[in-house]
N, C-alpha and C positions, 0 to 999 in steps of 0.2 A: 621538395627537395632534398633529398636525404643524402646526408655528406659520409664521408667513410670514417670513421672511429682512429684519431690518433694511436700508435701503438707504440709506446714507451716499456721499453724493457724494464723489468720492476730490478732493482739492486740485488747484486746477487747477494744471497741469504747469509746470514751468521747465527750461528747455534754457539751457545755457551757446552763445553762438557768438562765435568772433574779432570784433574788432574791425571788421574791415574788411568782416564778411560781415552786418552788422547796418547797417541805411541807415534813413531818416526813417520808410519805409514798407514794407518788407519785410527778411528776415531768411531768409538760405540757412542750411538744414540739411541734414549728410552725413552720412556716416559713422554713424557708434553713435549719436549725436544722433538720427538719421533712422529707424535700426532700432528706437531704443527708444519713439519717437513715434509710429511705423508698426504696428509687431507686438508691441510692450509694453504701452505703454500704449493702443493701438487708439485712436488720435485721429482723427477723420472730418474731412473739411473742414467749417467752421463752428464747430468746436470750438475753446475758446478755451484758451490756453496765454501764456504771458511766457517772453519771452527775453532775456537780459541778458548782458553784453560783457565783466564784470569790472571795467570802467572806471566804474562809473556809470549806465550808459544803461540803458533796461529799455524792452519796449515790449510 
């Protein structure tokens, strides 16, 4: 008898960005953060994520 696998959603992705790359309405992800977002987590347009700058700002 086969069981259906439980589908627990992954926690919302969190990414560190340098303070100068985080503005009020935009964050620029490059390098390993971008690779992880696109190829590992496989996030797509419309998926939610949290970015933070290590200085207390989060978006």
